C-alpha positions in Angstrom: -10.5 -5.1 5.7 -12.8 -7.4 3.7 -13.8 -6.1 0.3 -16.4 -7.9 -1.8 -15.0 -9.1 -5.1 -17.8 -7.2 -6.8 -16.5 -3.9 -5.5 -14.3 -2.5 -8.3 -11.3 -0.3 -8.0 -12.3 3.3 -7.6 -11.4 5.7 -10.4 -9.0 8.5 -9.2 -11.7 11.2 -9.1 -14.1 9.1 -7.2 -11.4 8.0 -4.7 -10.4 11.6 -4.1 -14.1 12.6 -3.7 -14.5 9.9 -1.0 -11.7 11.6 1.0 -13.4 15.0 0.8 -16.7 13.4 1.8 -15.1 12.1 4.9 -13.8 15.5 5.7 -17.2 17.2 5.2 -18.8 14.6 7.5 -16.2 14.0 10.2 -13.6 16.8 10.3 -13.6 18.7 13.6 -14.7 22.0 12.0 -18.2 21.0 13.0 -17.4 20.1 16.6 -19.5 22.2 19.2 -16.3 23.4 20.9 -15.0 24.9 17.6 -18.4 26.3 16.9 -18.4 28.1 20.2 -14.9 29.4 19.5 -15.8 30.8 16.1 -18.9 32.5 17.6 -16.8 34.2 20.2 -18.5 32.3 23.1 -15.5 30.8 24.8 -14.1 32.3 28.0 -10.4 33.0 28.5 -10.2 29.9 30.7 -11.7 27.7 28.0 -9.3 29.0 25.4 -6.4 28.5 27.8 -7.5 24.9 28.3 -7.7 24.4 24.5 -4.3 25.9 23.8 -2.7 23.9 26.7 -4.2 20.6 25.7 -3.7 21.1 22.0 0.0 21.7 22.6 0.4 18.0 23.5 -0.9 17.2 20.0 1.3 19.8 18.4 4.4 18.5 20.2 3.8 15.0 18.9 3.4 16.0 15.2 7.1 15.9 14.4 7.4 12.6 16.3 4.6 11.3 14.1 6.3 12.6 11.0 9.7 11.2 12.0 8.1 7.8 12.5 6.6 7.9 9.0 10.0 9.1 7.6 11.8 6.2 9.3 9.4 3.7 7.8 10.1 4.7 4.2 12.6 3.1 2.0 12.0 5.7 -0.8 14.6 8.6 -0.8 12.3 10.8 -2.9 9.5 10.3 -0.4 11.8 11.0 2.6 13.1 14.2 1.0 9.6 15.5 0.6 8.3 14.4 4.0 11.1 15.7 6.1 10.1 19.3 5.5 7.2 18.6 7.8 9.6 18.1 10.7 11.4 21.4 10.0 8.0 23.1 9.7 7.2 22.1 13.3 10.6 21.9 15.0 12.2 24.9 13.2 15.7 25.0 11.9 17.5 26.5 14.9 17.2 30.0 13.6 13.6 30.4 12.5 10.8 29.2 14.9 8.7 26.2 13.9 5.1 25.4 14.7 5.9 24.1 18.2 7.5 27.4 19.3 4.7 29.3 17.7 2.1 27.3 19.5 3.9 28.0 22.8 3.6 31.7 22.0 -0.1 31.2 21.6 -0.2 29.5 25.0 1.6 32.6 26.4 -0.9 34.9 24.6 -3.7 33.2 26.5 -2.1 34.2 29.8 -0.4 30.9 30.7 3.3 30.2 31.1 4.9 28.1 28.4 6.4 25.9 31.1 2.9 24.7 31.9 2.5 23.4 28.4 6.0 21.9 28.3 5.4 20.0 31.5 2.2 18.5 30.1 1.1 17.4 33.5 -2.2 19.3 33.4 -3.6 18.0 30.1 -6.7 15.9 30.0 -6.2 12.1 30.2 -8.5 11.6 27.2 -6.5 14.1 25.1 -3.3 12.2 26.0 -4.9 8.9 25.1 -6.2 10.2 21.7 -2.9 11.7 20.7 -1.0 8.6 21.8 -3.4 6.5 19.7 -2.4 8.6 16.7 1.2 7.8 17.2 0.4 4.1 17.6 -1.6 4.2 14.3 1.4 5.5 12.3 3.7 3.0 14.0 1.7 -0.2 13.6 -0.7 0.3 10.7 0.4 -0.2 7.1 2.6 2.5 5.6 -0.2 3.5 3.3 -2.5 4.0 6.3 0.1 6.0 8.1 0.4 8.4 5.2 -3.3 8.6 4.6 -4.0 9.5 8.2 -2.3 12.8 7.5 -4.9 13.8 4.9 -6.9 15.8 7.4 -4.7 18.6 6.1 -6.9 18.6 3.0 -9.5 20.3 5.1 -7.5 22.4 7.6 -6.9 25.4 5.3 -10.5 26.6 5.5 -10.7 26.0 9.2 -7.5 27.9 9.9 -8.7 30.9 7.9 -12.0 30.9 9.8 -10.3 30.5 13.1 -7.9 33.3 12.6 -10.7 35.6 11.6 -12.7 34.6 14.7 -9.8 34.8 17.1 -8.9 38.3 15.9 -12.5 39.5 16.1 -13.7 38.0 19.4 -10.4 37.5 21.3 -8.2 40.5 20.3 -5.9 39.8 23.3 -4.8 36.6 21.4 -3.6 38.6 18.3 0.1 38.3 19.3 -0.1 34.5 19.3 -1.5 33.7 15.9 1.7 33.2 13.9 1.2 29.4 14.0 -2.0 29.6 11.9 -0.5 32.1 9.4 2.3 29.6 8.6 -0.1 26.7 8.2 -2.1 28.5 5.6 0.6 27.6 3.1 2.3 24.6 4.7 -0.8 22.5 5.1 -2.0 22.6 1.5 1.5 21.8 0.2 1.7 18.8 2.5 -1.8 17.7 1.7 -1.2 17.8 -2.1 1.9 15.6 -1.8 0.3 13.1 0.6 -2.9 12.8 -1.5 -1.0 12.2 -4.7 1.2 9.6 -3.0 -1.8 7.8 -1.5 -3.7 7.8 -4.9 -0.7 6.4 -6.6 0.1 3.7 -4.0 -3.4 2.4 -3.2 -3.4 -0.1 -6.0 -6.3 -2.3 -5.0 -9.8 -1.6 -3.8 -8.9 -3.0 -0.4 -6.0 -0.6 -0.1 -8.2 2.2 -1.1 -10.6 1.3 1.7 -7.8 1.1 4.1 -6.6 4.6 3.2 -10.2 5.9 3.6 -10.5 4.2 7.0 -7.3 5.7 8.2 -8.6 9.2 7.4 -11.8 8.4 9.3 -9.7 7.2 12.3 -7.7 10.4 12.3 -10.8 12.5 12.2 -12.1 10.5 15.2 -8.9 11.2 17.0 -9.2 15.0 16.5 -12.9 14.9 17.4 -12.2 12.9 20.6 -9.8 15.6 21.8 -12.5 18.2 21.5 -15.0 15.9 23.2 -12.7 15.8 26.2 -12.3 19.6 26.2 -16.1 20.2 25.9 -16.9 17.7 28.7 -14.2 19.1 31.0 -14.6 22.9 30.4 -18.0 23.6 28.8 -20.7 21.1 29.7 -20.9 19.6 32.3 -17.6 21.3 33.1 -15.9 18.5 35.1 -12.1 18.6 34.6 -10.6 15.5 36.2 -8.2 15.6 39.1 -4.8 16.9 38.1 -6.1 18.7 35.0 -5.9 22.4 34.3 -8.4 24.4 36.3 -9.3 27.8 34.9 -9.4 30.7 37.3 -12.8 32.2 38.0 -13.5 35.2 35.8 
């Protein structure tokens, strides 16, 4: 990324404010699919499609975090980052985020095996999620860490979503444990990642790379919902092989 010599290093407060501005503009809390969800206007089939497709993203989160972990030569960083893998994979005794999401899939009325197979997810969702994995593999380490900073904005969305799902879709109430756990996990993870990025972006060019990585991650999240909206809301054209909601 080319940065003009006249562009000076951003003070910490301004740098952090730029991250929050990206979230306000680009985070998927404003996507029409989420707006319909939070207004209670999605059908059971549309919620099934969302839970099923989102599982592919959820299942790749610990793989993403393991990739970042493997790229670090800093033991202190690795000790802090590895909790993310336990949060999603569980510890063999207590369920992690992936198991909790499968329970959400079941609460929608689908079998967990359907999510585990992954053969009915939308191609565009698969491409978007795989693009995220490629970002953390091939971009700079700073960009890989900065891409996780969407967690700065997830707390408010999760709280709003839990309230909406309980109010409008009470039949989902038994599958909301995932969101409850993320209310505390996501802010903790975001605080660590933000502090690390602020401390390790030592030039204006590195600061801009970190900001661009967050924009890219927001685009990836938005693209997944674009695919869901096109396939299951309007015009409602799921591609061959994708999940087909039952009438009614």
